[in-house]
RONU-296252 format. One record per residue: y negated, z, x negated of N, C-alpha, C in turn. Coordinates in steps of 0.001 Angstrom, whole numbers, plus 500000, padded with zeros to 6 digits. Each point is the difference from the previous one (the first is absolute). Layout:
BEGIN
  n_north    n_up  n_east  ca_north   ca_up  ca_east  c_north    c_up  c_east
        Y       Z       X         Y       Z        X        Y       Z       X
...
END
This chain:
BEGIN
  n_north    n_up  n_east  ca_north   ca_up  ca_east  c_north    c_up  c_east
   675058  224713  659095    501234  499303   499460   501141  500893  499862
   501201  499587  500017    501145  500970   499996   500184  500561  498564
   500695  501130  500078    500488  500613   498749   501279  499333  499514
   500035  499745  498743    501229  499476   499296   501093  500940  500128
   501168  499645  499734    501192  500734   500072   500053  501094  499015
   499213  499763  498805    499878  500946   498950   498883  501082  500256
   499412  499912  501022    499010  500932   500474   498564  499680  499576
   499704  498939  499367    498635  499647   499538   499289  499047  500968
   499011  500479  500591    499281  499205   500917   499052  498976  499369
   499730  498910  500638    499080  498900   499613   498745  500055  500822
   498949  499733  499500    498782  499880   500826   499306  501348  500223
   500629  501057  499503    499477  501333   500310   498530  500221  499538
   499579  499385  498917    498658  500242   499589   499153  498731  500070
   500481  498900  500775    499169  498806   500035   498604  500161  500430
   499857  501023  500985    498659  500131   500553   499099  500622  499036
   500588  500601  498936    499128  500733   499057   499313  499168  499065
   500570  498707  499737    499510  499190   498946   498449  499679  500204
   499524  499828  501154    498618  499789   500295   499144  501089  499397
   500650  501162  499837    499086  501125   499588   500256  500357  498575
   500547  499207  499261    500237  500126   498541   501255  499458  499596
   500215  499776  498801    501212  499354   499346   501046  501171  499805
   500643  500416  501212    500874  501105   499871   501367  499533  499435
   500317  498772  500129    501183  499499   499432   500054  500251  498504
   498826  499627  499270    499888  500288   498570   500156  501529  499660
   499300  500745  500840    500144  501449   499848   501368  500447  500279
   500754  499465  500919    501358  500390   500237   500970  499720  498772
   499649  498824  499423    500942  499623   498729   499679  501045  498884
   498658  500386  499866    499693  500848   498909   500629  501410  500270
   499960  500418  501213    500639  501355   500304   501462  499906  499755
   500610  499037  500497    501484  499734   499886   500424  500036  498557
   499331  499358  499131    500247  499953   498687   499881  501354  499266
   498913  500738  500400    499742  501310   499457   501135  500900  500386
   500375  499940  501123    501130  500977   500552   501288  499646  499296
   500220  498741  499818    501283  499654   499384   500021  500441  498515
   498815  500069  499416    499948  500358   498504   499878  501548  499861
   499476  500627  500887    499536  501515   499844   500523  500919  500965
   500588  499590  501155    500287  500717   501116   501080  501061  499729
   499860  501121  500600    501086  501021   500020   500652  500040  501402
   501285  499890  500049    500670  499828   501316   500046  501245  500788
   499956  499786  501415    500223  501108   500809   501360  500467  499942
   500275  501408  499982    501412  500435   500012   500593  499620  501340
   499416  500094  501114    500537  499659   501233   498722  500056  500911
   500109  499383  501281    498908  499892   500881   499605  501448  500361
   498692  500300  499819    499557  501287   500406   500136  501091  498943
   500748  499700  498931    500281  500981   498935   498905  499842  498854
   499119  501110  499922    499035  499814   499076   499879  501189  498956
   500813  501019  500272    500085  501045   499056   500636  499585  498690
   499397  500129  498783    500682  499549   498757   501328  500758  499937
   500924  499169  499359    501356  500581   499582   499901  501039  499041
   499172  499814  498995    499888  500886   498759   498645  499794  499434
   499679  500688  498863    498787  499964   499355   499634  498575  499450
   501055  499294  499492    499807  498626   499509   499632  499075  501175
   500615  500162  501114    499760  499143   501136   498583  500325  500523
   499537  501153  499950    498617  500372   500427   499055  499394  499011
   500297  500016  498802    499001  499329   499122   499969  498517  500144
   501092  499299  500298    499980  498628   500353   499153  499702  501262
   500209  500875  501009    499238  499692   501289   498432  500182  499792
   499720  501038  499275    498632  500191   499758   499394  498911  499046
   500701  499550  499047    499565  498906   499246   499786  498596  500797
   501016  499881  500985    500036  498837   500842   498696  500039  500719
   499672  501036  500713    498866  500066   500917   498651  499827  499163
   500016  500607  498835    498821  499842   499101   499857  498484  499607
   501114  499356  499758    500005  498507   499680   499406  499150  501184
   500527  500440  501264    499471  499177   501091   498517  500168  500189
   499366  501185  499674    498614  500249   500096   499252  499232  498884
   500648  500141  498715    499366  499341   498899   499931  498549  500183
   500948  499361  500645    500044  498522   500194   499143  499609  501066
   499403  500874  500703    499130  499729   501124   500688  499588  501300
   501166  500494  500068    500724  499753   501380   499864  501145  500944
   500285  501235  499481    499683  501178   500774   498529  500400  499866
   499382  500504  501037    498652  500409   499861   498946  498903  499729
   500445  498704  500300    499064  498944   499855   498849  499978  500961
   500170  500658  501083    499019  499926   501032   499125  501287  499854
   500179  500835  499010    499006  501032   499832   498565  499467  499538
   499078  500703  500001    498654  499586   499537   500230  499752  498429
   499312  499035  499526    500168  499557   498641   499726  501114  498989
   499047  500888  500283    499637  501069   499077   501157  501044  499891
   500925  499925  500950    501252  500985   499783   501261  499233  499649
   499808  498712  499625    501150  499232   499460   500401  498917  500897
   499246  499670  501145    500403  498929   500843   499688  498640  499403
   500661  498953  500599    499829  498689   499367   498910  499184  500877
   499140  499476  499264    499065  499048   500802   500722  498831  500425
   499685  499545  501266    500672  498832   500578   501272  500365  500741
   500242  501352  500119    501236  500422   500680   499984  499522  501470
   501151  499605  500470    500071  499641   501442   501001  500968  500689
   499718  500271  501316    500978  500750   500654   501431  499511  499977
   500108  498663  499976    501320  499341   499977   500863  500352  498767
   499272  500330  498895    500703  500298   498754   500806  501346  500143
   499467  500944  500809    500779  501303   500247   501310  499640  500739
   499905  499116  500961    501184  499663   500807   500971  499185  499131
   499507  499149  499244    500889  499302   499118   500815  500904  499125
   499166  500891  499303    500634  501074   499083   501141  500671  500641
   499799  500526  501222    501027  500757   500729   501182  499139  500277
   499703  498778  500487    501157  499187   500213   500853  499716  498817
   499295  499671  498793    500847  499750   498844   500687  501167  499342
   499354  501188  500155    500713  501211   499577   501304  500176  500718
   499949  499752  501302    501248  500116   500822   500997  498973  499529
   499507  498759  499952    500909  498802   499668   500681  500339  498696
   499198  500565  499025    500480  500170   498659   500708  501317  499817
   500199  500797  501076    500621  501174   499976   499385  501027  499022
   498704  499840  499887    499259  500941   498952   499499  501155  500630
   499939  501115  499174    499602  501312   500473   498511  499792  500548
   499821  500336  501313    498708  499851   500672   499196  501265  499994
   498736  499760  499909    499076  501224   499892   500064  500727  501229
   499939  501327  499943    499973  500866   501144   498814  499756  500887
   500305  499932  501374    498853  499847   500854   499116  501314  499802
   500493  501026  499594    499210  501250   499835   498949  499655  498882
   500420  499342  498912    499188  499737   498863   498821  499078  500576
   500322  498988  500845    498967  499158   500452   499072  500677  500957
   500558  500998  500731    499234  500781   501055   499077  500843  499217
   500447  500592  498855    499181  500873   499231   498882  499330  499383
   500208  498790  499394    499009  499287   499355   498926  499552  501020
   500428  499521  501236    499047  499604   500996   499177  501206  500490
   500603  501210  500169    499304  501183   500421   498945  500419  498964
   500408  499818  498729    499087  500448   498886   498861  499104  499918
   500179  498703  500173    499017  499066   499996   498987  500112  501164
   500535  500359  501157    499205  500061   501211   499354  501317  500162
   500606  501070  499564    499508  501355   500307   499820  500858  498786
   500496  499618  498821    499998  500918   498795   498611  500069  499414
   499709  501076  499324    498744  500283   499337   500031  499140  498703
   498851  499934  499395    500012  499078   498742   500809  500748  498981
   500099  501317  499925    500815  500704   498986   501465  499674  500339
   500384  500202  501299    501422  499596   500270   500456  498674  499677
   499111  499084  500462    500415  498582   499495   500115  499829  498507
   499100  500541  499262    499986  499846   498606   501228  500650  499328
   500359  501131  500551    501223  500689   499484   501283  499553  500468
   500079  499507  501193    501374  499814   500617   500352  498409  500062
   499102  499149  500201    500270  498546   500153   500656  499563  498750
   499432  500259  498757    500673  499406   498802   501413  500542  499744
   500292  501141  500579    501352  500514   499825   500911  499436  500875
   499642  499496  501188    500758  499263   500813   500475  498688  499409
   498904  499309  499444    500190  498712   499401   500876  500067  498696
   500001  501120  499341    500736  500070   498726   501410  500406  500309
   500301  500337  501122    501405  500554   500470   500132  501562  499565
   498928  500639  499574    500128  501414   499626   500153  500803  501248
   499304  499578  501147    500105  500732   501277   500789  499234  501056
   501074  500689  500475    500684  499578   501343   499455  500951  500897
   499830  499439  501298    499436  500816   501086   501085  500244  501057
   499785  500983  500781    500723  500211   501265   499117  500421  501094
   500505  499872  501287    499272  500455   501200   500503  501296  500452
   499097  500907  500211    500381  501286   500538   499331  500088  501427
   500558  499261  500892    499524  499695   501283   500950  500704  501174
   501155  499425  500143    500885  500434   501049   500517  501343  499878
   500196  500720  501215    500478  501268   500003   501143  500067  501023
   500820  501203  499962    501100  499967   501017   499568  499779  501457
   498759  500457  500428    499616  499843   501241   498828  498990  500181
   499860  499228  498943    498822  499124   499978   500417  498754  499063
   500874  499128  500638    500372  498837   499314   499222  498833  500487
   500611  499415  501110    499115  498887   500611   498790  500487  500653
   499933  501249  500400    498760  500552   500519   499326  500822  498913
   499446  499228  499049    499448  500615   498799   498832  501048  500274
   499267  499800  501041    498815  500783   500337   500424  501434  500422
   501334  500118  500166    500530  501336   500421   500231  500855  498645
   499709  499574  498858    500350  500723   498785   499447  501481  500091
   500789  500840  499307    499678  501463   500004   499704  500559  498661
   500286  499257  499029    499698  500427   498554   498515  500398  500015
   499664  501159  499520    498638  500625   500184   499404  500104  498617
   498780  499590  499833    499241  500317   498748   498848  500969  500532
   500199  501167  499493    498891  501005   500449   499146  500362  498769
   498755  500281  500121    499130  500319   498897   500521  500992  499120
   499902  499847  498562    500384  501008   499114   499146  501257  500086
   500605  501135  499848    499175  501220   500019   498772  500088  499094
   500076  499276  498930    498874  499944   499101   498941  498970  500382
   500248  499281  501069    499091  498994   500435   500029  498702  499252
   500893  499884  499069    500185  498651   499313   501313  499314  500366
   499776  499057  500834    501292  499115   500312   500654  500644  501110
   501391  499655  500072    500848  500323   501231   501359  500412  499383
   500712  500722  500878    501345  500411   499787   500867  499209  501066
   500919  499299  499553    500790  499111   500925   501369  500538  500211
   500366  500056  501181    501374  500572   500317   500560  499142  501171
   501276  499664  499827    500618  499265   501011   501270  499211  499465
   500598  499110  500813    501127  499242   499590   499793  498583  500390
   500367  499092  498943    500039  498605   500218   501440  499478  499885
   500307  498848  500591    501336  499531   499982   499967  498451  499914
   501095  499318  499556    500068  498555   499842   498985  499441  498981
   499698  500755  499094    499031  499663   498863   500714  499207  499072
   499862  498650  500126    500758  499016   499049   499619  500251  498494
   500933  500221  499259    500000  500007   498574   499101  501204  499534
   499878  501091  500821    499158  501137   499529   500587  500703  498784
   501311  499762  499738    500670  500756   498886   499575  499385  498661
   499480  498749  499979    499538  499584   498731   498550  499486  500034
   499348  500219  501013    498593  499669   500176   499106  500987  499111
   498900  499324  499480    499094  500940   499275   498859  500428  500884
   499674  499293  501004    498902  500374   500810   500353  499783  501520
   499376  500748  500857    500351  499825   501424   498623  499938  500775
   500110  499178  501134    498877  500032   500961   500512  501006  501216
   499144  501056  500143    500426  501088   500873   499039  499927  501269
   500622  500147  501137    499293  500357   501183   500130  501375  500441
   498979  500672  500220    500057  501468   500477   498862  500198  500974
   500259  501035  500861    498954  500269   501001   499144  501117  499435
   498716  499662  499855    498975  500924   499564   499203  500644  501007
   500111  499517  501261    499412  500666   501093   500846  499911  501270
   500729  501171  500260    500972  499911   501177   499370  500134  501339
   498688  500196  500078    499389  500204   501340   499315  498835  500619
   500203  498794  499376    499402  498790   500548   501117  498951  500377
   499550  498846  500486    501000  499178   500538   501016  499492  498982
   501069  499518  500467    501163  499690   499149   499631  499118  498864
   499354  498859  500234    499752  499056   498920   498814  500577  499049
   499260  500782  500482    498862  500615   499225   500652  501230  499325
   499269  500545  499053    500463  501168   499311   501087  499781  499085
   500402  498722  499719    500986  499659   498952   499334  499506  498733
   500381  500488  498812    499340  499641   498776   501096  499326  499084
   499627  499017  499325    500917  499338   499033   499614  500572  498550
   501048  500314  499294    499875  500352   498610   500811  499150  499118
   499646  499924  498727    500823  499403   498890   500347  501046  499002
   501249  500319  499843    500471  501070   499258   500951  499726  499059
   500110  500630  498793    501102  499846   499070   501272  500573  500604
   501163  499522  499776    501131  500563   500649   500638  501065  499182
   499260  500516  498992    500483  501111   499160   499110  501311  500214
   499231  499917  501104    499243  501262   500408   500886  501156  500289
   499538  501183  499578    500854  501210   500205   500101  500207  501600
   501281  500424  500432    500156  500221   501397   500600  498804  500744
   500184  498879  499312    500528  498793   500601   501426  499866  499715
   500917  499895  500841    501454  499997   499886   500445  498702  500549
   500718  499185  499210    500505  498665   500410   501437  500123  500105
   500632  499506  501145    501411  500006   500183   500508  498719  500446
   500686  499217  499290    500537  498722   500375   501055  500159  501155
   499877  498949  500814    501087  500101   501238   501051  498877  499790
   501134  500388  499887    501097  499049   499822   500326  499347  501313
   499943  498599  499921    500221  499164   501236   501414  499543  500080
   500187  499384  501213    501511  499555   500102   500364  498777  499147
   498964  499482  499298    500258  498906   499071   500547  500556  498742
   499802  501278  499762    500387  500688   498788   498815  500190  499072
   498936  499300  500339    498754  500138   499134   499093  501125  500500
   498994  500257  499335    498997  501086   500460   498526  499316  499689
   499648  499220  500899    498600  499362   499833   498873  500750  500622
   500405  500939  501008    499026  500799   500647   500118  501458  499593
   498904  500686  500273    500037  501383   499601   499183  500871  501111
   500348  501262  499959    499245  501071   500658   499093  500545  498902
   498796  500286  500446    499057  500565   499073   499408  501287  500742
   500091  501125  499302    499581  501237   500533   498850  500471  499228
   498849  500399  500672    498774  500403   499416   499697  501492  500324
   499954  500886  499053    499815  501325   500159   498700  500446  499310
   498927  500034  500776    498632  500370   499399   499714  499210  498867
   500236  498670  500117    499589  499017   498748   498455  499944  499936
   499472  500340  498945    498609  500005   499822   499508  498579  499695
   499147  499473  500762    499319  498754   499811   498485  500256  500033
   499278  499158  499039    498576  500280   499868   499249  498858  500720
   498670  500098  500032    499173  498972   500552   500155  498670  499292
   500476  499936  498790    500210  498747   499314   501215  499312  500521
   500873  500605  500784    501134  499422   500517   499802  499398  501375
   498838  500212  500592    499756  499478   501293   499715  498561  499909
   500663  499126  500881    500001  498582   499969   499111  499716  501348
   498762  499420  499830    499178  499783   501029   499178  501244  500500
   499715  500133  501289    499321  501059   500329   500861  501038  500628
   499735  501331  499852    500688  501126   500704   500056  499613  501488
   501109  500076  500543    500194  499627   501416   500134  498563  500293
   499895  499138  498953    500220  498568   500248   501275  499414  499592
   501008  500776  499957    501357  499592   499531   500635  499013  500883
   499836  499949  501257    500568  499087   500854   499366  498569  499675
   498758  499826  499700    499430  498797   499702   500558  499478  498710
   500372  500940  499095    500494  499547   498667   501440  499387  500272
   500856  500689  500729    501318  499571   500146   500178  498697  500817
   499160  499907  501070    500063  498783   500808   499404  498794  499332
   499008  500167  499125    499496  498942   499233   500861  499484  498881
   500797  501057  499454    500940  499685   498942   501108  499116  500420
   500437  500196  501258    501152  499272   500467   499756  498446  500066
   498722  499619  499974    499717  498570   499945   500319  499426  498702
   500133  500842  498967    500380  499458   498645   501373  499489  499976
   500792  500226  501000    501390  499583   499960   500156  498680  500723
   498920  499238  500171    500105  498770   500697   500865  499051  499304
   500022  500066  498649    500777  499059   499284   501492  499996  500275
   500562  501159  500526    501378  500251   500302   500252  499188  501263
   499137  499565  500830    500319  499383   501270   500673  498615  499622
   499379  499303  499182    500550  498666   499563   501316  500091  499367
   500263  501160  499393    501261  500103   499157   501185  500345  500976
   499655  500381  501252    501228  500225   500918   500871  498693  500252
   499363  498932  500137    500753  498791   500229   500961  499578  498907
   499381  500246  498755    500786  499581   498754   501297  501007  499975
   499758  501227  500255    501116  500915   500038   501130  499613  500890
   499517  499579  501248    500984  499607   500997   500706  498732  499562
   499303  499109  499372    500633  498801   499486   501065  500269  498846
   499782  500996  499147    500951  500450   499038   501262  500625  500773
   499654  500794  500901    501083  500660   500760   500915  498945  500695
   499350  498954  500544    500798  498947   500745   500911  499254  498995
   499421  499803  498868    500837  499327   498843   501296  500888  499732
   499771  501430  499850    501035  500773   499802   500985  500124  501141
   499432  499757  501203    500872  500036   501282   500961  498737  499857
   499506  498853  499698    500873  498842   499814   500917  500151  498960
   499551  500632  498831    500917  500208   498843   501157  500813  500350
   499739  501049  500870    501184  500919   500286   500977  499295  501066
   499431  499126  500781    500754  499281   500956   500902  499033  499281
   499531  499470  498883    500807  499119   499161   501073  500808  499232
   499711  501220  499732    501004  500650   499122   500990  500820  500748
   499746  500381  501331    500840  500885   500746   501132  499082  500574
   501264  500475  499878    501102  499284   500539   500713  500844  501154
   500219  499284  501080    500646  500542   501105   501405  500001  499858
   500718  500555  501053    501566  500111   499791   500712  498633  499952
   499358  498921  500421    500673  498784   499854   499705  499346  498646
   499315  500806  499022    499738  499473   498702   498852  499125  499935
   499366  499705  501117    498754  499099   500129   498751  500847  499585
   498968  499417  499496    498841  500664   499789   499277  500129  501361
   499135  501122  500144    499413  500368   501188   499043  498758  500558
   499399  499273  498978    499009  498993   500280   500721  498869  500759
   501252  499899  499905    500757  498891   500709   500163  500215  501418
   499840  501248  500518    500198  500269   501321   498730  499835  500881
   500184  499365  501146    498837  499578   500846   499159  501230  500482
   500716  500985  500327    499213  501259   500425   499055  500520  498913
   500535  500038  498698    499183  500348   498905   498804  499064  499806
   500302  498761  500128    498900  498856   499882   498923  500262  501015
   500394  500382  501263    499085  500138   501080   499107  501215  499696
   500600  501083  499602    499287  501221   499678   498971  499703  498843
   500473  499237  498972    499122  499666   498912   498818  499171  500435
   500385  499100  500966    498806  499175   500515   499082  500745  500689
   500510  501020  500836    499078  500815   500697   499119  500830  499130
   500682  500528  498919    499190  500743   498931   498950  499146  499381
   500382  498734  499701    498944  499156   499401   498812  499750  500886
   500255  499859  501244    498943  499853   500990   499024  501150  499964
   500552  501206  499981    499264  501216   500010   499142  500114  498682
   500669  499594  498828    499276  499958   498744   498853  499066  500098
   500141  498890  500614    498886  499063   500137   498956  500524  500955
   500350  500666  501012    499005  500619   500923   499145  500978  499137
   500543  500882  499358    499222  500987   499158   499153  499231  499028
   500578  498975  499345    499209  499230   498956   498793  499471  500643
   500028  499456  501216    498941  499461   500627   498961  500974  500428
   500506  501287  500483    499133  501028   500297   499220  500400  498834
   500713  500174  498893    499283  500421   498766   499006  499060  499487
   500448  498606  500078    499121  498947   499485   498611  500057  500809
   500121  500232  501316    498799  500114   500869   499057  501104  499444
   500691  501051  499780    499276  501207   499555   499322  499788  498634
   500739  499374  499123    499450  499626   498638   498815  498972  500061
   500110  499064  500872    498985  499103   500269   498682  500848  500214
   500063  500924  500928    498768  500825   500385   499670  500952  498843
   500904  500427  499244    499677  500947   498985   499143  499164  498884
   500341  498793  499706    499378  499174   499010   498512  499740  500356
   499660  500059  501379    498616  499784   500259   499391  501322  500577
   500628  501049  499699    499525  501298   500354   499751  500103  501521
   500913  499495  500716    499826  499993   501541   501289  500480  500734
   500748  500929  499403    501275  500358   500509   499693  500948  501176
   500947  499922  501056    499815  500906   501148   500704  501289  499714
   499427  501156  500611    500580  501333   499741   501509  500064  500229
   500509  499091  500894    501484  500107   500357   500730  499222  498972
   499522  499180  499035    500760  499223   499116   501053  500850  499095
   499378  501050  499516    500862  500895   499180   501214  500575  500821
   499733  500684  501100    501041  500441   500877   501040  499003  500416
   499476  498816  500458    500996  498944   500343   500800  499581  498745
   499467  499812  498934    500824  499525   498941   500926  501045  499522
   499485  501234  499975    500904  501090   499530   501200  500227  500977
   499731  499970  501285    501033  500169   500978   501030  498830  499936
   499487  498760  499986    500907  498865   499910   500918  500022  498774
   499356  500381  498920    500735  499990   498705   501117  501009  500004
   499587  501287  500229    500918  501038   499888   501118  500030  500949
   499685  499523  501186    501109  499920   501060   500985  498931  499662
   499555  498794  499499    500777  498897   499611   500911  500436  498761
   499247  500755  499065    500672  500422   498841   501328  500775  500380
   499815  500873  500900    501271  500910   500439   500984  498993  500640
   499540  499120  500874    500885  499033   500650   500861  499260  498984
   499377  499440  498929    500767  499178   499036   500932  500906  499308
   499653  501241  499695    500982  500857   499243   501288  500295  500814
   499681  500115  501359    501059  500297   501021   501014  498733  500013
   499358  498853  500116    500883  498783   499943   500731  499888  498666
   499444  500257  498869    500687  499924   498773   501158  501038  499968
   499777  501193  500600    501055  501030   499988   501146  499517  500966
   499605  499366  501022    501006  499519   501019   500918  498967  499358
   499468  499117  499211    500751  498934   499344   500928  500682  498948
   499406  500903  499243    500848  500742   498965   501074  500857  500596
   499672  500599  501079    501014  500916   500707   501211  499165  500512
   499676  498834  500418    501037  499036   500615   500863  499325  498872
   499585  500119  498816    500645  499223   498938   501218  500892  499414
   501010  499182  499601    501138  500727   499357   499763  500000  498433
   498980  499152  499525    499672  500026   498630   498706  499281  499830
   499307  500236  498841    498816  499415   499629   500074  499634  498457
   499667  498742  499789    500185  499424   498672   499380  500926  499020
   500499  500116  498828    499497  500898   498933   498638  499428  499587
   499828  498804  500051    498689  499385   499668   498815  500413  500833
   500322  500654  501179    498862  500403   500837   499902  501583  500059
   500645  500590  498980    499945  501475   500059   498512  500536  499885
   499220  499383  499261    498542  500483   499954   499311  499849  501380
   500338  498887  500630    499423  499741   501319   500414  501119  500998
   501358  500186  499978    500558  501072   500968   499437  501379  499692
   499720  500326  498787    499479  501239   499593   498520  500142  500493
   499224  498887  499932    498733  499933   500586   499894  500204  501489
   501056  499344  500716    499955  500280   501431   500371  501395  500337
   500941  500644  499378    500328  501338   500216   498678  500938  499794
   499279  499770  499024    498796  500728   499714   498909  499664  501143
   499845  498789  500225    498909  499580   500956   500283  500488  501417
   501366  500019  500299    500291  500590   501305   499516  501445  500116
   500110  500744  499063    499547  501407   499967   498546  500136  499938
   499418  499258  498981    498530  500055   499686   499144  499348  501201
   500548  499041  500655    499110  499330   500989   499494  500893  501081
   500744  500994  500249    499562  500966   501190   498736  500676  499581
   499820  500326  498674    498745  500620   499671   498747  499178  500201
   500126  498640  499956    498899  499121   500157   499480  500031  501410
   500928  500337  501028    499547  500069   501368   499175  501357  500191
   499955  500821  499149    499349  501288   500106   498698  500124  499067
   500236  499596  498707    498880  500122   499088   498874  499017  500349
   498861  500567  499717    498755  499168   500277   499642  499878  501503
   500740  500806  500799    499833  499869   501509   501279  499696  500618
   500509  500868  500797    501378  499707   500753   499789  498858  500906
   501097  499343  500281    500024  498852   500873   499322  500324  501398
   500285  501157  500477    499465  500437   501297   498399  500106  499886
   499499  500483  498883    498528  500001   499792   499412  498641  499938
   500823  499093  499281    499512  498595   499930   499844  499347  501329
   501046  500195  500890    500002  499495   501336   498758  500550  500792
   499708  501255  499858    498901  500550   500701   498647  499318  499500
   499858  499800  498711    498774  499374   499490   499921  498595  500462
   501117  499277  500028    499983  498615   500473   499540  499900  501410
   500613  501023  500925    499667  499970   501309   498527  500200  500289
   499396  500914  499166    498637  500322   500269   499042  498895  499393
   500316  499708  498713    499093  499071   499222   500111  498610  500419
   501162  499502  500219    500219  498597   500340   500100  499774  501582
   500670  500897  500696    500199  499629   501328   499011  500799  500973
   499197  500833  499438    498959  500820   500714   500594  500960  500953
   501199  500503  499736    500645  500878   500926   499339  501477  499775
   499917  500758  500973    499512  501342   499849   500877  500908  499134
   499366  501019  499413    500685  500924   499213   500921  500971  501047
   501180  500213  499803    500815  500725   500882   499592  501384  500066
END
C-alpha cells in the first residue's frame, strides 16, 4: 500500500499479526515513548550535550530495559521476557524513530548479544546487569586506518605479557562511535600474526579507563564529534577480558552483527519520515515568482519519483522482515537493505538541498525542517560507509545473491 503524504505507511505490519498481536504492542510502546522518551538531538548524534543530558540518556535506556522493551529477547534468567516475539524488536525500533526518541546504540545491542553468545558465566553476571541499568555504555574498537571495510586486515596486536599473565595491546582504532563516553569496549586484536587473516584474531571486553588507552574525538563536517580515534599503547588486558576463545574473535564479531536485525525494519520508517520532511520543505520554499516549490510541476515530478523509490525500499525491507520473523532471512538481506536505504537517504538529502538552493526564501515555520536537511545532507554520507561501505555491500550482494565470483 502507498505511503501517505505525511510519511506514515499503512499495512506495513499486516503480515505480522498472524504471529502475535503486534498492534497492541505497538500501542504500548508508542505510549511509553510519549511519556518517558528522551529526544534525539539530531539524526546520528548520540554524544550527550552535558552531564545532565548523559544522565537522562542512561536513565532512558534503563527504563526501556526495565519496561521489557529492550533486551526482551534475552534469556529470561538474564532479564528477557517470556513470550517475546522477534517482531517486538522491529516494532520497538520503528516507534523509537517515529517518536524521535533516543535510540539504543547498535554497539550496546552487539555487546549484549556477544556476551550472551560467547561470554563466560562471570562476564555475563558482571556485565549484563550493568547494560540493563544504563551504568555501562559500550563502544566498538574494530575499525583501523587500514582496516575498515576489510576488518580482517586489522593490525592492532595483542602480544603475551612478559610475566605470562594476559596480553599487552598496541595499535590504533578509528571511527569508534561514542568511545569518549563509553564505559566498556569490545576490542578486536591479533593475537597470532602467523596464521590466516580471519584466524588469530581475539575479541576482548575492556574498560575504557585502562592505562595506556588514549581517546581522541574526531570533529565531523556536521560540527559534532560522534566518532573517535583510540590509541592503545601496551594496554594490559587479562584472561578475564577475553570474550570467547583465544583466536575466535572473528566468530564473535560476525555473530554479533546478527543482533542488528531489528534495524532493518526501521530503515523504511526513517525514509518515510524523511519523505514527509521533503514535502514540508517543498511547501515552505518559495521561488522567485513567490509561489511555493510544491506548486511547480518539475518539483512535483521529482517528489513523485522520490516517493516511488521510498516505496521500493519499503517493499525490500518488508520482504526481509518477513523472513527475519520466521528466522529464514537470506545472507544478502542485510546488504540489500543497507545499500538501498543509505543510497536513497543521500538522494533524498540532495533533492531537499536542490529545492532549498533554488528558493529565494523559506517560511519561518519550516526553520526546524530546513535545519534537519542541512544536517542530514552532511550526515547521510557517513551512512554509506559505516557498517560496510556501499562498494562492499555491492560485492556481497553480487556473491551472495547473484552467485558472481569474487573479483
